[in-house]
N, C-alpha and C positions, 0 to 999 in steps of 0.2 A: 342357167342362173349363176352369176359370178359368186365367188367366195365371200366378197364384201357386200353383196347386195342384201337389202333387208328382206326377210321372209315375207311372202305374200300373205295378207291377212285372210283368215278363214271366214270372217264375218264382219259386218259393219260395227258390231259391238266391240270386236277386238281392235278395229281401227281406232275407235274413240278412246279405248283404254290406252293404246300405244301413244296416241297423240297427247293425251293427258299426262302420261308418264314423261314424255319428252318435254312438255311445258313445265312440269314440276322440276325436272333436272335443270332446265335453263334458269328457273327462278332460284334454285339452290346455288348454281354457279355464280349468279349475280350477287347473291348475299355473301358468298365467299370471296368476291372480288374477281371472279373469273369472267371471261368474255362470253357473250351470248353468241348463238349461231343461227338465230331465227331467220336472218335475212341472207344467209349464205355467204356473208362477207365479214363475219366476225363481229357484227354490231347487233344491238338489241332490236327487237321487233318493233317497228313503227308502222301502223296501218296506213298512214297518209304521209306523203313526202313533205318535208319542211324545206321551204325555199329561202334563198338568201335575198333579203329585201334591199334592192339597189335602185329600183325605178322610182319609188316614192321619194327617197332623198334627192334623186335627180330632179324630180318635179319641184321640190322645195327650192333647190338651187336655181332652177330655171326661173321660177317666180321672183326670187330675190334679184337675180341678174336683170330681168326685164324691168323690175321696178327701178333699179339703178339707171338703166338706159332711159327710162321714161323721165326720171328726174334730170338727167343730163340734157335731154331734149327740151325739158321745160324751161331751164335757164331763167329762174325767177329774177335775178338781179337785172337782167337785160329787159325783161318784159313786164316787170311790176315795180311799183314805187317802193314798197316795203316788203321785206321777206323775213321769215322766221329762220333763225340759225344762219345768218348771212355769212358767217365765217366758213361755211361749207362751199362757198362760191356758187357755181352754177347748179350745185346739188341742193341748195337751200330750198326751203319750203314756201309755198304760197302763204299769204296772210291768213291768220286763223279765222277771220271773218268770212273769208272765201272758202277755206278748206280746213276745218278744225281737226282733221285726221292726220295732219302733217304730211302733205303730199302735193301733187302737181295741180295745175288748173284743169278745168273741164275741157278747155280747148286742146290742151296737150293730150289728154286721155282720148279725146275724139280722134286726133291725128294718129295716135298709136293703135287704134282699132277698137275703141269702146263701142258698145252696142247702142246704136241710134237708129230707131225704126225708119225714119225718113230716108236715111242712106241705104238701108237694107232694101226697102221697097222701091223707092224712086231711083236710087243710084245703083241698084242691083249688086249690092255689096253683102251678100249672104255670109261671106267669110267672117263677118263681125260676130256672128253667133258663136264662133269658136275662139277668135282672138280675145274677146272680152273676158274669157275665163282666166287668162293669164295676166290680166292687168289688175291693179289695186289702187284704191283712191288715196291711200296714205299709209304711213308706218303702222299705225294701230290696226288698220284693216288687214294689212299684210301679216303682222304678227299673229293676230287672232286666227286667221285662216291657216297659216303654215303650222302653227302648233297643233291645231285640230287635225290637219293632214298627217302629221307625223304620228300623232296618238292613234288615229284610226287606221290610216293607210298601211303602216308598217306591219301591223298584226295581220291584216287581210292579205298583204302580199306574201308574207311568210306562209300563210295557210294555202293560198290558191295560185301563187305565181304572178310574175310581172305581166304576162300577156293578158290574162283575164282582168286583172285589176286596172291595168292601163286602159283597156277598152271600156271598162265600166266607168272609170273616172271621166274619160273624154265624152262618151255618149251621154252620161248623166248631166254633165256640164252643158252640153248642147241642148238637152231637154229643158234644163232650167232657163237657158237663154231664150228658148222658143216661147215658153209660157210667159216669161217676163215681157217679151216683145209684143205679145198679143194683148196684154192688159195695161202695160205702162208704156205709153207712146210719146210722152212729152219730155222725158228726161233720158240722159244717157245712163248706161248701166255697166258696171265692171265688177269683177271679183270671182273667186273660185268657190263661192258658197254653194252654188247649185251642184257642182261636182262633189263637194264634201257631203252634202245632204244625200247625194246619190250613194255614197259609201255607207251612210247610216241606213238608208233604205235597203241596201243589199244585205246588210247585217241582219235586218229583221226577216227578210225573205229566206236568207240562208238558214236561220234558226228554224223557220217553218218547214222548209223543204228537207232539211236534215234532222228533223225532230227526233227521230228514233235513236240517234247516236249520242244525244245529250243526256247527261245524268241529272243535273239540276235545271230541268226545263223551265219550270214556272219562275224561278228566281232570275234566270237569264232573260226571260221574256219581259218580266215586269221592270227590271233594271233598264233594258233597252228602250222600252216604251216610255219610261220616265224621261230618259235623255232626249228622245225624239220630240216628245210633247213640249218639254221645256224649251228646246231650241226653236221649235215652230212658234211657240208663244212669244218669244223675244222678237220674232219677226213681225209681230203686230204693232210694234213701236213705229213712229214716223221715221222717214228717211231710210228705212230698211226694205230692200226688195224681197219681200216674202214670196212673191210669185216665182222668183228664181229658186228659192228654197223648196217650194212645193213641187215645182216642175222637176227639179233634180231628184227629190225624194221619190216621187212616183216612178220616174225613169229607173232609178237605182233599185227600187223595190221589184219592178218587173224584170230587170236585168239579172237580179240575184237568182231568180228561179231558172234563168237560162245559163248563166256562167258559173254559179257557185254550187251546183248540184254535186253531191258526193255519192259514191257507190255504197251499197250495203256492206256492213262488216262481214256478213256471211260470205258475200262474193269475194271480198278481199282475203278472208281466211282460207277459202278453198283453193285460192291460187298459191297459198303458202304451204299446202300439204306436201310432205316429203314425197319424192319420187317413189313409185311403186305402190302407192296407196290410192284407193278410189273413194271419193267422198260418198257418204250415204245418201245425200240429196244434192242436187245442183241448184244453186241460188242465182237468180237473175241479178244483173248489175245494179239496177235501180228498181224502186217500188213503182207500182202503177200510178199512185197519186203524184209522184215526182214527174213522170212523163206527162200527165194531164196538166199540171201546173206549168210545165215547160211550154207546151203548145199554146195554152191560153195566154200566157204572158207574151209570147212572141207575137201572137195575133193582135193583142191590145197595143203593144209597142209599135208595130208597123202601122196600124190604123191611126193611132194617136199622132205619130210623127207626120204621117202623110196629110191628115186633115189640118194639123197645125201649120205646116209649111204652106199648104194651099191658101189658107186663110191669111197668113202673114204676107205672102207675096202678092195677094190681091188687095192688100191694104185694109183689111177688115179689122175694126176695133172690137175686140171680144166683149168689152164692157157694154156694148149695145145689146148683147144677147144674154147678159148676166148682170143685172143691176146691183145685186147684193155682193158680187164677187170682190168688189173693192175692199170690203171689210176683212177679206182674207189676208190683206197686206197691211192694213192699218185700221184700228178702231178709234174713232174720235173720242176725245176726252176733254175735260175742262182745263187740263194742263197742256194740251197740244191740239193741233188740227191736222187734218189729213189731206190738205189741198195741194201738197207738193207735186202730186202727179197730175193735177188738173188746174194749171195756172193759166190765166188769160190776162193779157195786157193790151191796152190801146197805145199806139205809138204814132208819132208824126215826125218827119225828118225834113230839115231844111239845110241843104248843103251837107256838111259833115256833123251837124248837130241833131241829136235825136232826143225827143221828149217822149217819156214812157210813163204810163200809169197802170198800176196793178188793179184789176177789177175786183179782186177778193178783199183787199184791205184799204184801197183808196190811196196808197202811197204813190208819190210821183218822183221822177228823177230826170235830170238832163245830162246827156253824155255826148262827148266828142268822140266820134267813131272814125277809124280808118278802115275798119272791117265791119260790114253790115250783113254778114252771112247769117243764115238761119240759126246756126248753133250759137253765135254771139248774142243774137236777140233773145234766144231762149235762156241763156245764162243770165242776162241782165234782168229778164222777167222773173227768173227764179230768185235772184237776190232781192228784188223789190218785194216779192210776195212772201218771203220767209224772213 
């Protein structure tokens, strides 16, 4: 034994006393302004590593950049008679009657990769389930989502690192798109809301799976549940794709048990015991319930995604198997209707002249068309019925 080596403890009790004395000395040095030595590098003891959040800001920048590219491709002055903020040139917005969120046309969003079920099923363009996450319908839509992403995402990335949060964000967004495509098959869908709700869901499962390390458990749980319920309730308003919110939330909730699991404090502390000391008891890295939740969540996630993809690619409309599920996205009221997802129009065309009547409200319109694609007809029907 070297001259500077610590003496071997004669018992576990002596070990606990020595460790407590060392911890007391470190606290005393910190109160006096001295540096700690708990991590061996002159810094204070931190049980879990804090990461530098850079991926979430990059996600925000990417969404803003893609929105700019979308507006450039939209080129409202060339393709529309009247534009909002025309001084912006080709970056000006579509008329408010067409897009009240200050953004591009549905046709442009479709070209850029919006989620359209017909193209996914018949055109074999499953990549739209991912690309639609990075598109936004307008400035207001973009600002709301990006502010939420910064508020939620940076904290999670600091706690768990860019790899886990990046995978959680993307997979949750895919889950939101998948559920949306199964239930809303007549309109296009865009936005990062599914991925954002995935982050919210992961925060809830992280709180559950790491329950023992939280001090104010009940307060944290109630606060988080209030935020989640409030946001899901807002999705019951018309023209909001709450199925993407629900799909993203469920995906994120399950992924949180997989990606955001933390080791026990006892396991972390025993790795910090000074050399030469033997812990009185060996702690396992995770608790049994954490392993159980990990396995169950992985099985549910794989099963749900597999069944959902098979149903989607076979062109199955999930509303046929769940007649009440439509109320999860919109609840009818005397002040609005919920027929935006179920619009039917009769049309007849002579040459380039199209006559169309909305079956829901009886409104009719006559249009001169150079493009009679399915998406154009759907957009015209949507305008008539809303």
